[in-house]
N, CA and C atoms of all chains as a GROMACS GRO file, in nm:
protein
  612
    1MET      N    1   5.103  -2.432  -0.162
    1MET     CA    2   5.138  -2.585  -0.319
    1MET      C    3   5.055  -2.666  -0.302
    2ILE      N    4   4.988  -2.661  -0.457
    2ILE     CA    5   4.921  -2.774  -0.474
    2ILE      C    6   4.943  -2.925  -0.599
    3GLY      N    7   4.987  -3.014  -0.572
    3GLY     CA    8   4.988  -3.092  -0.666
    3GLY      C    9   4.955  -3.248  -0.692
    4LYS      N   10   4.956  -3.280  -0.820
    4LYS     CA   11   4.836  -3.399  -0.839
    4LYS      C   12   4.922  -3.449  -0.919
    5ILE      N   13   5.016  -3.541  -0.822
    5ILE     CA   14   5.112  -3.689  -0.850
    5ILE      C   15   5.067  -3.751  -0.915
    6LYS      N   16   5.108  -3.877  -1.102
    6LYS     CA   17   5.039  -3.955  -1.137
    6LYS      C   18   5.100  -4.140  -1.078
    7ALA      N   19   5.147  -4.225  -0.986
    7ALA     CA   20   5.142  -4.240  -0.936
    7ALA      C   21   5.212  -4.394  -1.052
    8GLN      N   22   5.259  -4.471  -1.094
    8GLN     CA   23   5.298  -4.605  -1.203
    8GLN      C   24   5.180  -4.680  -1.133
    9PRO      N   25   5.089  -4.743  -1.180
    9PRO     CA   26   4.978  -4.864  -1.213
    9PRO      C   27   4.986  -4.956  -1.034
   10GLY      N   28   4.958  -4.906  -0.964
   10GLY     CA   29   4.903  -5.060  -0.860
   10GLY      C   30   5.037  -4.932  -0.700
   11LYS      N   31   5.055  -4.894  -0.754
   11LYS     CA   32   5.188  -4.748  -0.722
   11LYS      C   33   5.253  -4.704  -0.589
   12ARG      N   34   5.062  -4.665  -0.605
   12ARG     CA   35   5.058  -4.520  -0.522
   12ARG      C   36   4.986  -4.575  -0.392
   13ALA      N   37   4.990  -4.628  -0.308
   13ALA     CA   38   5.010  -4.666  -0.190
   13ALA      C   39   5.164  -4.698  -0.128
   14GLU      N   40   5.198  -4.706  -0.246
   14GLU     CA   41   5.374  -4.754  -0.105
   14GLU      C   42   5.413  -4.630  -0.183
   15LEU      N   43   5.400  -4.549  -0.236
   15LEU     CA   44   5.436  -4.431  -0.302
   15LEU      C   45   5.398  -4.298  -0.179
   16ILE      N   46   5.295  -4.346  -0.156
   16ILE     CA   47   5.236  -4.253  -0.067
   16ILE      C   48   5.274  -4.270   0.106
   17ALA      N   49   5.332  -4.417   0.151
   17ALA     CA   50   5.410  -4.446   0.219
   17ALA      C   51   5.534  -4.333   0.242
   18ILE      N   52   5.592  -4.381   0.089
   18ILE     CA   53   5.749  -4.311   0.085
   18ILE      C   54   5.689  -4.158   0.149
   19LEU      N   55   5.621  -4.106   0.023
   19LEU     CA   56   5.599  -3.922   0.092
   19LEU      C   57   5.580  -3.843   0.227
   20GLY      N   58   5.466  -3.989   0.319
   20GLY     CA   59   5.482  -3.939   0.436
   20GLY      C   60   5.581  -4.039   0.520
   21GLU      N   61   5.648  -4.133   0.532
   21GLU     CA   62   5.807  -4.105   0.573
   21GLU      C   63   5.844  -3.969   0.573
   22GLY      N   64   5.914  -3.931   0.496
   22GLY     CA   65   5.993  -3.834   0.403
   22GLY      C   66   5.960  -3.716   0.406
   23THR      N   67   5.860  -3.759   0.495
   23THR     CA   68   5.808  -3.521   0.492
   23THR      C   69   5.718  -3.539   0.683
   24GLY      N   70   5.803  -3.627   0.736
   24GLY     CA   71   5.747  -3.615   0.892
   24GLY      C   72   5.713  -3.449   0.994
   25ALA      N   73   5.925  -3.373   0.941
   25ALA     CA   74   5.964  -3.293   1.029
   25ALA      C   75   6.048  -3.231   0.936
   26MET      N   76   6.021  -3.112   0.856
   26MET     CA   77   6.048  -3.078   0.816
   26MET      C   78   5.973  -2.915   0.801
   27PRO      N   79   6.128  -2.924   0.871
   27PRO     CA   80   6.168  -2.758   0.945
   27PRO      C   81   6.032  -2.653   0.894
   28GLY      N   82   5.881  -2.580   0.904
   28GLY     CA   83   5.865  -2.421   0.887
   28GLY      C   84   5.810  -2.476   0.802
   29CYS      N   85   5.703  -2.664   0.787
   29CYS     CA   86   5.576  -2.656   0.695
   29CYS      C   87   5.518  -2.652   0.779
   30LEU      N   88   5.446  -2.609   0.710
   30LEU     CA   89   5.263  -2.589   0.808
   30LEU      C   90   5.150  -2.683   0.776
   31ALA      N   91   5.154  -2.729   0.649
   31ALA     CA   92   5.002  -2.823   0.715
   31ALA      C   93   5.157  -2.868   0.535
   32TYR      N   94   5.118  -3.004   0.518
   32TYR     CA   95   5.155  -3.063   0.410
   32TYR      C   96   5.035  -3.256   0.422
   33LEU      N   97   4.924  -3.207   0.370
   33LEU     CA   98   4.820  -3.272   0.336
   33LEU      C   99   4.848  -3.348   0.227
   34ILE      N  100   4.839  -3.544   0.290
   34ILE     CA  101   4.774  -3.638   0.117
   34ILE      C  102   4.675  -3.636   0.082
   35ALA      N  103   4.609  -3.690   0.010
   35ALA     CA  104   4.544  -3.719  -0.049
   35ALA      C  105   4.469  -3.802  -0.175
   36GLU      N  106   4.445  -3.920  -0.131
   36GLU     CA  107   4.440  -4.002  -0.232
   36GLU      C  108   4.329  -3.915  -0.360
   37ASP      N  109   4.310  -3.936  -0.439
   37ASP     CA  110   4.216  -3.887  -0.605
   37ASP      C  111   4.129  -4.021  -0.512
   38ALA      N  112   4.001  -4.003  -0.501
   38ALA     CA  113   3.874  -4.115  -0.528
   38ALA      C  114   3.804  -4.108  -0.636
   39LYS      N  115   3.812  -4.098  -0.757
   39LYS     CA  116   3.888  -4.184  -0.906
   39LYS      C  117   3.927  -4.210  -0.983
   40ASP      N  118   4.076  -4.111  -0.934
   40ASP     CA  119   4.137  -4.210  -0.989
   40ASP      C  120   4.297  -4.223  -0.938
   41ALA      N  121   4.286  -4.415  -0.989
   41ALA     CA  122   4.306  -4.448  -0.892
   41ALA      C  123   4.501  -4.462  -0.867
   42ASP      N  124   4.537  -4.448  -0.886
   42ASP     CA  125   4.687  -4.423  -0.932
   42ASP      C  126   4.647  -4.206  -0.891
   43ALA      N  127   4.581  -4.119  -0.877
   43ALA     CA  128   4.668  -4.035  -0.833
   43ALA      C  129   4.666  -3.981  -0.679
   44ILE      N  130   4.724  -3.918  -0.686
   44ILE     CA  131   4.772  -3.864  -0.524
   44ILE      C  132   4.767  -3.733  -0.553
   45TRP      N  133   4.719  -3.673  -0.404
   45TRP     CA  134   4.726  -3.477  -0.473
   45TRP      C  135   4.756  -3.472  -0.301
   46ILE      N  136   4.851  -3.404  -0.306
   46ILE     CA  137   4.918  -3.233  -0.132
   46ILE      C  138   4.930  -3.120  -0.177
   47THR      N  139   4.850  -3.080  -0.051
   47THR     CA  140   4.778  -2.984  -0.050
   47THR      C  141   4.959  -2.977   0.044
   48GLU      N  142   5.068  -2.839   0.006
   48GLU     CA  143   5.176  -2.843   0.110
   48GLU      C  144   5.118  -2.634   0.149
   49ILE      N  145   5.176  -2.593   0.275
   49ILE     CA  146   5.139  -2.443   0.304
   49ILE      C  147   5.313  -2.458   0.367
   50TRP      N  148   5.407  -2.409   0.338
   50TRP     CA  149   5.567  -2.295   0.405
   50TRP      C  150   5.566  -2.228   0.484
   51ASP      N  151   5.588  -2.170   0.639
   51ASP     CA  152   5.581  -2.027   0.567
   51ASP      C  153   5.662  -1.893   0.553
   52THR      N  154   5.824  -1.936   0.463
   52THR     CA  155   5.836  -1.959   0.352
   52THR      C  156   5.865  -1.995   0.215
   53GLN      N  157   5.904  -1.950   0.095
   53GLN     CA  158   5.949  -2.011   0.056
   53GLN      C  159   6.155  -2.088   0.039
   54ALA      N  160   6.167  -2.022   0.194
   54ALA     CA  161   6.344  -2.050   0.137
   54ALA      C  162   6.298  -2.180   0.262
   55SER      N  163   6.225  -2.205   0.341
   55SER     CA  164   6.135  -2.309   0.420
   55SER      C  165   6.161  -2.441   0.377
   56HIS      N  166   6.067  -2.393   0.223
   56HIS     CA  167   6.070  -2.430   0.135
   56HIS      C  168   6.153  -2.583   0.023
   57ALA      N  169   6.301  -2.481  -0.088
   57ALA     CA  170   6.409  -2.496  -0.058
   57ALA      C  171   6.473  -2.572   0.046
   58ALA      N  172   6.521  -2.545   0.122
   58ALA     CA  173   6.552  -2.593   0.250
   58ALA      C  174   6.544  -2.734   0.315
   59SER      N  175   6.404  -2.732   0.254
   59SER     CA  176   6.353  -2.899   0.250
   59SER      C  177   6.406  -2.953   0.143
   60LEU      N  178   6.432  -2.931   0.046
   60LEU     CA  179   6.477  -3.054  -0.063
   60LEU      C  180   6.655  -3.136  -0.028
   61ALA      N  181   6.667  -3.042   0.076
   61ALA     CA  182   6.829  -3.087   0.094
   61ALA      C  183   6.756  -3.142   0.199
   62LEU      N  184   6.757  -3.217   0.359
   62LEU     CA  185   6.657  -3.247   0.480
   62LEU      C  186   6.711  -3.375   0.370
   63PRO      N  187   6.833  -3.452   0.461
   63PRO     CA  188   6.851  -3.668   0.397
   63PRO      C  189   6.689  -3.717   0.354
   64ALA      N  190   6.619  -3.720   0.502
   64ALA     CA  191   6.461  -3.732   0.516
   64ALA      C  192   6.438  -3.760   0.360
   65VAL      N  193   6.435  -3.645   0.310
   65VAL     CA  194   6.308  -3.596   0.217
   65VAL      C  195   6.401  -3.673   0.108
   66ARG      N  196   6.491  -3.562   0.054
   66ARG     CA  197   6.631  -3.668   0.034
   66ARG      C  198   6.607  -3.841  -0.048
   67ALA      N  199   6.644  -3.861   0.037
   67ALA     CA  200   6.551  -4.014  -0.009
   67ALA      C  201   6.434  -4.079   0.077
   68ALA      N  202   6.334  -3.971   0.054
   68ALA     CA  203   6.208  -4.056  -0.015
   68ALA      C  204   6.180  -4.020  -0.125
   69ILE      N  205   6.241  -3.833  -0.215
   69ILE     CA  206   6.282  -3.912  -0.349
   69ILE      C  207   6.334  -3.940  -0.433
   70ALA      N  208   6.387  -4.056  -0.405
   70ALA     CA  209   6.566  -4.059  -0.439
   70ALA      C  210   6.477  -4.227  -0.466
   71LYS      N  211   6.353  -4.266  -0.324
   71LYS     CA  212   6.287  -4.384  -0.251
   71LYS      C  213   6.172  -4.456  -0.441
   72GLY      N  214   6.122  -4.280  -0.433
   72GLY     CA  215   5.973  -4.255  -0.482
   72GLY      C  216   6.020  -4.264  -0.655
   73ARG      N  217   6.018  -4.197  -0.644
   73ARG     CA  218   6.074  -4.119  -0.801
   73ARG      C  219   5.999  -4.243  -0.879
   74PRO      N  220   6.060  -4.383  -0.823
   74PRO     CA  221   6.009  -4.455  -1.013
   74PRO      C  222   5.882  -4.583  -0.967
   75MET      N  223   5.785  -4.490  -0.903
   75MET     CA  224   5.687  -4.501  -0.882
   75MET      C  225   5.585  -4.431  -0.938
   76ILE      N  226   5.693  -4.273  -0.902
   76ILE     CA  227   5.596  -4.181  -0.994
   76ILE      C  228   5.618  -4.187  -1.148
   77ALA      N  229   5.496  -4.198  -1.240
   77ALA     CA  230   5.438  -4.202  -1.366
   77ALA      C  231   5.477  -3.990  -1.382
   78GLY      N  232   5.402  -3.932  -1.348
   78GLY     CA  233   5.437  -3.833  -1.375
   78GLY      C  234   5.322  -3.712  -1.310
   79PHE      N  235   5.354  -3.603  -1.305
   79PHE     CA  236   5.356  -3.439  -1.240
   79PHE      C  237   5.232  -3.420  -1.294
   80GLU      N  238   5.147  -3.426  -1.294
   80GLU     CA  239   4.938  -3.398  -1.377
   80GLU      C  240   4.933  -3.267  -1.359
   81LEU      N  241   5.016  -3.224  -1.216
   81LEU     CA  242   4.920  -3.083  -1.231
   81LEU      C  243   4.997  -2.958  -1.111
   82SER      N  244   5.105  -2.872  -1.117
   82SER     CA  245   5.193  -2.844  -0.981
   82SER      C  246   5.112  -2.653  -0.981
   83ALA      N  247   5.045  -2.581  -0.827
   83ALA     CA  248   5.047  -2.495  -0.863
   83ALA      C  249   5.090  -2.477  -0.740
   84GLU      N  250   5.097  -2.321  -0.742
   84GLU     CA  251   5.210  -2.268  -0.677
   84GLU      C  252   5.118  -2.125  -0.602
   85THR      N  253   5.063  -2.214  -0.449
   85THR     CA  254   4.986  -2.095  -0.414
   85THR      C  255   5.001  -2.113  -0.313
   86ARG      N  256   4.940  -1.907  -0.277
   86ARG     CA  257   4.929  -1.856  -0.166
   86ARG      C  258   4.826  -1.861  -0.074
   87PRO      N  259   4.852  -1.876   0.074
   87PRO     CA  260   4.704  -1.906   0.149
   87PRO      C  261   4.696  -1.837   0.242
   88VAL      N  262   4.537  -1.694   0.238
   88VAL     CA  263   4.491  -1.697   0.286
   88VAL      C  264   4.417  -1.652   0.438
   89ALA      N  265   4.499  -1.590   0.465
   89ALA     CA  266   4.554  -1.578   0.645
   89ALA      C  267   4.329  -1.516   0.690
   90GLY      N  268   4.340  -1.555   0.753
   90GLY     CA  269   4.214  -1.520   0.844
   90GLY      C  270   4.056  -1.635   0.706
   91ALA      N  271   4.102  -1.661   0.614
   91ALA     CA  272   4.036  -1.700   0.572
   91ALA      C  273   4.090  -1.890   0.525
   92SER      N  274   4.116  -1.942   0.563
   92SER     CA  275   4.236  -2.045   0.643
   92SER      C  276   4.259  -2.067   0.681
   93PHE      N  277   4.136  -2.230   0.759
   93PHE     CA  278   4.205  -2.205   0.920
   93PHE      C  279   4.225  -2.397   0.911
   94VAL      N  280   4.298  -2.500   0.962
   94VAL     CA  281   4.340  -2.622   1.003
   94VAL      C  282   4.237  -2.694   1.118
   95GLY      N  283   4.214  -2.785   1.031
   95GLY     CA  284   4.068  -2.834   1.147
   95GLY      C  285   4.243  -2.946   1.240
   96ASP      N  286   4.182  -3.037   1.322
   96ASP     CA  287   4.262  -3.129   1.452
   96ASP      C  288   4.344  -3.167   1.356
   97ARG      N  289   4.511  -3.214   1.456
   97ARG     CA  290   4.501  -3.253   1.353
   97ARG      C  291   4.610  -3.430   1.394
   98THR      N  292   4.530  -3.397   1.530
   98THR     CA  293   4.506  -3.532   1.634
   98THR      C  294   4.409  -3.632   1.500
   99ARG      N  295   4.296  -3.544   1.471
   99ARG     CA  296   4.180  -3.621   1.429
   99ARG      C  297   4.224  -3.664   1.323
  100LEU      N  298   4.304  -3.668   1.208
  100LEU     CA  299   4.376  -3.625   1.119
  100LEU      C  300   4.425  -3.754   1.102
  101GLY      N  301   4.402  -3.899   1.230
  101GLY     CA  302   4.570  -3.984   1.207
  101GLY      C  303   4.684  -3.965   1.158
  102ALA      N  304   4.713  -3.864   1.221
  102ALA     CA  305   4.939  -3.773   1.216
  102ALA      C  306   4.951  -3.915   1.304
  103MET      N  307   3.823  -3.247  -0.063
  103MET     CA  308   3.789  -3.198  -0.153
  103MET      C  309   3.953  -3.124  -0.222
  104ILE      N  310   3.948  -3.088  -0.322
  104ILE     CA  311   4.013  -2.981  -0.372
  104ILE      C  312   3.925  -2.878  -0.484
  105GLY      N  313   3.973  -2.781  -0.452
  105GLY     CA  314   3.880  -2.727  -0.633
  105GLY      C  315   3.972  -2.594  -0.610
  106LYS      N  316   3.933  -2.627  -0.735
  106LYS     CA  317   4.021  -2.396  -0.818
  106LYS      C  318   3.841  -2.438  -0.914
  107ILE      N  319   3.824  -2.222  -0.830
  107ILE     CA  320   3.752  -2.156  -0.844
  107ILE      C  321   3.813  -2.010  -0.977
  108LYS      N  322   3.749  -1.975  -1.041
  108LYS     CA  323   3.791  -1.823  -1.108
  108LYS      C  324   3.677  -1.755  -1.092
  109ALA      N  325   3.786  -1.690  -1.029
  109ALA     CA  326   3.678  -1.555  -0.982
  109ALA      C  327   3.621  -1.461  -1.147
  110GLN      N  328   3.549  -1.362  -1.082
  110GLN     CA  329   3.480  -1.244  -1.186
  110GLN      C  330   3.648  -1.165  -1.121
  111PRO      N  331   3.674  -1.090  -1.266
  111PRO     CA  332   3.827  -0.972  -1.324
  111PRO      C  333   3.825  -0.952  -1.200
  112GLY      N  334   3.870  -0.890  -1.038
  112GLY     CA  335   3.906  -0.797  -0.957
  112GLY      C  336   3.910  -0.859  -0.837
  113LYS      N  337   3.747  -0.971  -0.899
  113LYS     CA  338   3.724  -1.064  -0.832
  113LYS      C  339   3.742  -1.092  -0.662
  114ARG      N  340   3.867  -1.143  -0.643
  114ARG     CA  341   3.892  -1.243  -0.601
  114ARG      C  342   3.890  -1.223  -0.439
  115ALA      N  343   3.963  -1.162  -0.439
  115ALA     CA  344   3.986  -1.056  -0.250
  115ALA      C  345   3.843  -1.070  -0.211
  116GLU      N  346   3.732  -1.015  -0.274
  116GLU     CA  347   3.626  -1.011  -0.184
  116GLU      C  348   3.528  -1.138  -0.210
  117LEU      N  349   3.547  -1.222  -0.305
  117LEU     CA  350   3.495  -1.357  -0.312
  117LEU      C  351   3.610  -1.423  -0.169
  118ILE      N  352   3.715  -1.439  -0.178
  118ILE     CA  353   3.770  -1.533  -0.082
  118ILE      C  354   3.752  -1.467   0.047
  119ALA      N  355   3.736  -1.322   0.047
  119ALA     CA  356   3.624  -1.300   0.183
  119ALA      C  357   3.491  -1.358   0.220
  120ILE      N  358   3.439  -1.407   0.171
  120ILE     CA  359   3.361  -1.404   0.176
  120ILE      C  360   3.285  -1.540   0.245
  121LEU      N  361   3.414  -1.656   0.155
  121LEU     CA  362   3.422  -1.776   0.082
  121LEU      C  363   3.505  -1.798   0.312
  122GLY      N  364   3.574  -1.711   0.354
  122GLY     CA  365   3.620  -1.644   0.485
  122GLY      C  366   3.515  -1.692   0.646
  123GLU      N  367   3.474  -1.559   0.505
  123GLU     CA  368   3.360  -1.557   0.614
  123GLU      C  369   3.253  -1.673   0.693
  124GLY      N  370   3.206  -1.742   0.503
  124GLY     CA  371   3.093  -1.850   0.570
  124GLY      C  372   3.120  -1.966   0.653
  125THR      N  373   3.190  -1.980   0.642
  125THR     CA  374   3.269  -2.175   0.636
  125THR      C  375   3.388  -2.137   0.798
  126GLY      N  376   3.410  -2.035   0.856
  126GLY     CA  377   3.410  -2.077   0.970
  126GLY      C  378   3.414  -2.176   1.099
  127ALA      N  379   3.277  -2.184   1.152
  127ALA     CA  380   3.202  -2.338   1.183
  127ALA      C  381   3.122  -2.386   1.109
  128MET      N  382   3.161  -2.520   1.080
  128MET     CA  383   3.127  -2.602   0.967
  128MET      C  384   3.106  -2.753   1.087
  129PRO      N  385   3.007  -2.915   1.088
  129PRO     CA  386   3.078  -2.963   1.180
  129PRO      C  387   3.144  -3.077   1.104
  130GLY      N  388   3.209  -3.077   1.113
  130GLY     CA  389   3.298  -3.250   1.089
  130GLY      C  390   3.388  -3.195   0.980
  131CYS      N  391   3.382  -3.070   0.949
  131CYS     CA  392   3.536  -2.985   0.863
  131CYS      C  393   3.666  -2.931   0.932
  132LEU      N  394   3.667  -3.091   0.947
  132LEU     CA  395   3.904  -3.116   0.988
  132LEU      C  396   3.998  -3.032   0.900
  133ALA      N  397   3.936  -2.947   0.779
  133ALA     CA  398   4.059  -2.850   0.744
  133ALA      C  399   3.960  -2.751   0.599
  134TYR      N  400   3.964  -2.619   0.621
  134TYR     CA  401   3.934  -2.623   0.488
  134TYR      C  402   4.046  -2.491   0.528
  135LEU      N  403   4.129  -2.548   0.373
  135LEU     CA  404   4.235  -2.443   0.312
  135LEU      C  405   4.234  -2.361   0.192
  136ILE      N  406   4.206  -2.217   0.195
  136ILE     CA  407   4.231  -2.145   0.066
  136ILE      C  408   4.296  -2.037   0.101
  137ALA      N  409   4.349  -2.057  -0.097
  137ALA     CA  410   4.490  -1.992  -0.160
  137ALA      C  411   4.380  -1.930  -0.219
  138GLU      N  412   4.554  -1.880  -0.272
  138GLU     CA  413   4.511  -1.785  -0.374
  138GLU      C  414   4.638  -1.872  -0.501
  139ASP      N  415   4.598  -1.851  -0.547
  139ASP     CA  416   4.712  -1.879  -0.691
  139ASP      C  417   4.793  -1.813  -0.716
  140ALA      N  418   4.872  -1.805  -0.740
  140ALA     CA  419   5.106  -1.720  -0.741
  140ALA      C  420   5.086  -1.644  -0.860
  141LYS      N  421   5.004  -1.781  -0.965
  141LYS     CA  422   4.983  -1.656  -1.098
  141LYS      C  423   4.868  -1.598  -1.185
  142ASP      N  424   4.798  -1.714  -1.122
  142ASP     CA  425   4.693  -1.610  -1.174
  142ASP      C  426   4.593  -1.602  -1.091
  143ALA      N  427   4.595  -1.438  -1.048
  143ALA     CA  428   4.531  -1.305  -1.078
  143ALA      C  429   4.352  -1.409  -0.992
  144ASP      N  430   4.307  -1.473  -1.074
  144ASP     CA  431   4.091  -1.488  -1.035
  144ASP      C  432   4.087  -1.614  -0.964
  145ALA      N  433   4.245  -1.719  -1.028
  145ALA     CA  434   4.187  -1.833  -0.921
  145ALA      C  435   4.183  -1.856  -0.828
  146ILE      N  436   4.060  -1.923  -0.729
  146ILE     CA  437   4.091  -1.958  -0.644
  146ILE      C  438   4.161  -2.128  -0.601
  147TRP      N  439   4.186  -2.135  -0.437
  147TRP     CA  440   4.264  -2.273  -0.447
  147TRP      C  441   4.199  -2.332  -0.309
  148ILE      N  442   4.107  -2.456  -0.311
  148ILE     CA  443   4.033  -2.506  -0.195
  148ILE      C  444   4.051  -2.615  -0.163
  149THR      N  445   4.121  -2.614  -0.049
  149THR     CA  446   4.141  -2.826  -0.010
  149THR      C  447   4.053  -2.813   0.130
  150GLU      N  448   3.971  -2.937   0.116
  150GLU     CA  449   3.910  -2.956   0.223
  150GLU      C  450   3.956  -3.086   0.252
  151ILE      N  451   3.904  -3.120   0.385
  151ILE     CA  452   3.892  -3.265   0.470
  151ILE      C  453   3.830  -3.248   0.534
  152TRP      N  454   3.740  -3.419   0.558
  152TRP     CA  455   3.539  -3.377   0.616
  152TRP      C  456   3.607  -3.491   0.648
  153ASP      N  457   3.536  -3.524   0.792
  153ASP     CA  458   3.492  -3.646   0.870
  153ASP      C  459   3.443  -3.726   0.764
  154THR      N  460   3.328  -3.722   0.720
  154THR     CA  461   3.190  -3.796   0.661
  154THR      C  462   3.150  -3.724   0.551
  155GLN      N  463   3.133  -3.772   0.446
  155GLN     CA  464   3.062  -3.706   0.294
  155GLN      C  465   2.942  -3.641   0.340
  156ALA      N  466   2.861  -3.724   0.414
  156ALA     CA  467   2.709  -3.628   0.526
  156ALA      C  468   2.787  -3.582   0.586
  157SER      N  469   2.905  -3.528   0.715
  157SER     CA  470   2.906  -3.425   0.691
  157SER      C  471   2.924  -3.269   0.591
  158HIS      N  472   2.949  -3.258   0.503
  158HIS     CA  473   3.042  -3.198   0.415
  158HIS      C  474   2.867  -3.215   0.369
  159ALA      N  475   2.743  -3.279   0.314
  159ALA     CA  476   2.650  -3.253   0.281
  159ALA      C  477   2.540  -3.138   0.368
  160ALA      N  478   2.550  -3.184   0.518
  160ALA     CA  479   2.499  -3.098   0.530
  160ALA      C  480   2.570  -2.947   0.574
  161SER      N  481   2.653  -2.923   0.522
  161SER     CA  482   2.736  -2.795   0.577
  161SER      C  483   2.674  -2.743   0.439
  162LEU      N  484   2.575  -2.787   0.346
  162LEU     CA  485   2.522  -2.653   0.225
  162LEU      C  486   2.398  -2.634   0.264
  163ALA      N  487   2.382  -2.668   0.377
  163ALA     CA  488   2.232  -2.658   0.426
  163ALA      C  489   2.246  -2.525   0.495
  164LEU      N  490   2.333  -2.512   0.619
  164LEU     CA  491   2.404  -2.446   0.685
  164LEU      C  492   2.383  -2.288   0.629
  165PRO      N  493   2.293  -2.252   0.710
  165PRO     CA  494   2.225  -2.084   0.679
  165PRO      C  495   2.361  -1.954   0.631
  166ALA      N  496   2.500  -2.052   0.747
  166ALA     CA  497   2.619  -1.879   0.721
  166ALA      C  498   2.686  -1.930   0.578
  167VAL      N  499   2.671  -2.117   0.540
  167VAL     CA  500   2.679  -2.133   0.442
  167VAL      C  501   2.622  -2.169   0.287
  168ARG      N  502   2.482  -2.053   0.343
  168ARG     CA  503   2.398  -2.068   0.212
  168ARG      C  504   2.403  -1.923   0.196
  169ALA      N  505   2.440  -1.811   0.292
  169ALA     CA  506   2.554  -1.697   0.266
  169ALA      C  507   2.584  -1.674   0.186
  170ALA      N  508   2.640  -1.736   0.188
  170ALA     CA  509   2.810  -1.678   0.124
  170ALA      C  510   2.815  -1.735   0.004
  171ILE      N  511   2.790  -1.882  -0.040
  171ILE     CA  512   2.664  -1.936  -0.076
  171ILE      C  513   2.653  -1.842  -0.190
  172ALA      N  514   2.524  -1.768  -0.188
  172ALA     CA  515   2.417  -1.690  -0.227
  172ALA      C  516   2.477  -1.527  -0.240
  173LYS      N  517   2.583  -1.516  -0.196
  173LYS     CA  518   2.680  -1.346  -0.179
  173LYS      C  519   2.802  -1.360  -0.332
  174GLY      N  520   2.813  -1.521  -0.312
  174GLY     CA  521   2.993  -1.534  -0.356
  174GLY      C  522   2.903  -1.539  -0.524
  175ARG      N  523   2.856  -1.668  -0.534
  175ARG     CA  524   2.756  -1.675  -0.721
  175ARG      C  525   2.868  -1.619  -0.814
  176PRO      N  526   2.756  -1.408  -0.751
  176PRO     CA  527   2.807  -1.376  -0.887
  176PRO      C  528   2.906  -1.314  -0.954
  177MET      N  529   3.055  -1.355  -0.809
  177MET     CA  530   3.155  -1.344  -0.877
  177MET      C  531   3.224  -1.462  -0.862
  178ILE      N  532   3.185  -1.546  -0.946
  178ILE     CA  533   3.270  -1.724  -0.966
  178ILE      C  534   3.262  -1.708  -1.125
  179ALA      N  535   3.328  -1.703  -1.174
  179ALA     CA  536   3.373  -1.693  -1.328
  179ALA      C  537   3.274  -1.830  -1.381
  180GLY      N  538   3.401  -1.941  -1.315
  180GLY     CA  539   3.382  -2.059  -1.345
  180GLY      C  540   3.415  -2.185  -1.190
  181PHE      N  541   3.447  -2.261  -1.196
  181PHE     CA  542   3.477  -2.361  -1.119
  181PHE      C  543   3.591  -2.496  -1.232
  182GLU      N  544   3.712  -2.472  -1.242
  182GLU     CA  545   3.788  -2.515  -1.326
  182GLU      C  546   3.871  -2.643  -1.306
  183LEU      N  547   3.810  -2.630  -1.148
  183LEU     CA  548   3.839  -2.853  -1.114
  183LEU      C  549   3.762  -2.868  -0.990
  184SER      N  550   3.784  -2.931  -1.008
  184SER     CA  551   3.736  -3.052  -0.904
  184SER      C  552   3.726  -3.172  -0.886
  185ALA      N  553   3.776  -3.239  -0.710
  185ALA     CA  554   3.823  -3.378  -0.761
  185ALA      C  555   3.844  -3.309  -0.582
  186GLU      N  556   3.745  -3.526  -0.620
  186GLU     CA  557   3.691  -3.562  -0.488
  186GLU      C  558   3.887  -3.665  -0.379
  187THR      N  559   3.859  -3.675  -0.276
  187THR     CA  560   4.000  -3.690  -0.283
  187THR      C  561   3.972  -3.797  -0.114
  188ARG      N  562   4.059  -3.864  -0.090
  188ARG     CA  563   4.026  -3.925   0.051
  188ARG      C  564   4.204  -3.932   0.104
  189PRO      N  565   4.182  -3.794   0.186
  189PRO     CA  566   4.259  -3.797   0.299
  189PRO      C  567   4.339  -3.940   0.409
  190VAL      N  568   4.479  -3.915   0.323
  190VAL     CA  569   4.556  -4.084   0.429
  190VAL      C  570   4.591  -4.056   0.584
  191ALA      N  571   4.563  -4.185   0.672
  191ALA     CA  572   4.564  -4.159   0.736
  191ALA      C  573   4.713  -4.150   0.731
  192GLY      N  574   4.760  -4.062   0.829
  192GLY     CA  575   4.964  -4.154   0.905
  192GLY      C  576   5.045  -4.043   0.809
  193ALA      N  577   4.988  -4.065   0.652
  193ALA     CA  578   5.023  -3.984   0.609
  193ALA      C  579   5.031  -3.786   0.558
  194SER      N  580   4.904  -3.862   0.683
  194SER     CA  581   4.829  -3.624   0.642
  194SER      C  582   4.863  -3.609   0.765
  195PHE      N  583   4.951  -3.512   0.781
  195PHE     CA  584   4.949  -3.348   0.868
  195PHE      C  585   5.040  -3.256   0.823
  196VAL      N  586   4.924  -3.246   0.978
  196VAL     CA  587   4.838  -3.063   0.947
  196VAL      C  588   4.887  -3.052   1.027
  197GLY      N  589   5.001  -2.875   1.003
  197GLY     CA  590   5.072  -2.732   1.077
  197GLY      C  591   5.003  -2.685   1.114
  198ASP      N  592   5.061  -2.637   1.278
  198ASP     CA  593   5.001  -2.508   1.360
  198ASP      C  594   4.922  -2.445   1.337
  199ARG      N  595   4.742  -2.419   1.349
  199ARG     CA  596   4.667  -2.340   1.330
  199ARG      C  597   4.625  -2.226   1.366
  200THR      N  598   4.762  -2.172   1.501
  200THR     CA  599   4.827  -2.075   1.513
  200THR      C  600   4.803  -1.995   1.399
  201ARG      N  601   4.946  -2.060   1.378
  201ARG     CA  602   5.050  -1.993   1.249
  201ARG      C  603   5.015  -2.012   1.148
  202LEU      N  604   4.833  -2.055   1.086
  202LEU     CA  605   4.830  -2.048   1.010
  202LEU      C  606   4.751  -1.851   0.971
  203GLY      N  607   4.732  -1.783   1.077
  203GLY     CA  608   4.627  -1.678   1.062
  203GLY      C  609   4.488  -1.677   1.099
  204ALA      N  610   4.471  -1.809   1.134
  204ALA     CA  611   4.315  -1.800   1.126
  204ALA      C  612   4.335  -1.727   1.253
   0.00000   0.00000   0.00000
């Protein structure tokens, strides 16, 4: 999945922190990349890779995820883009977790 | 960086294979995720994370990347979206490379 979230003006950093807190340990989540849009000060990009759709669906019931959604919702101005994607085996690779500052 | 490429009709799989070939060993590339759009049969999503902009710029001169660009260009119908992004340390994490089928 790839999504673009628009934060309320001035709330992006706080929303990113909340997203980071809530998504630290989600069974079946192979990648959860949060990035700032370099040109739009309110925009956040998220790239998610899950082993199955069921794992993703189950994550929405996790206490930490539910808490993050509740906490973050007031800071969300809108969802500008949401694409369902299928990572392509053999053509996708992922760098070193530690170097991403995780 | 997050980009959405539109392949010529029927050429997505071939283009993805070319992208995968050319991007296997790029110094400074922390993540290079290629995914199919699940709803648009011609669309490819790419999420890239680089340690520096200079590393990304340098990659465009790598023989394998230049070859992939030349080989793939005829199969590209257009670049529908290209966002420059800044991965956020501490809020980005990446799953297990091996489980992504790399």
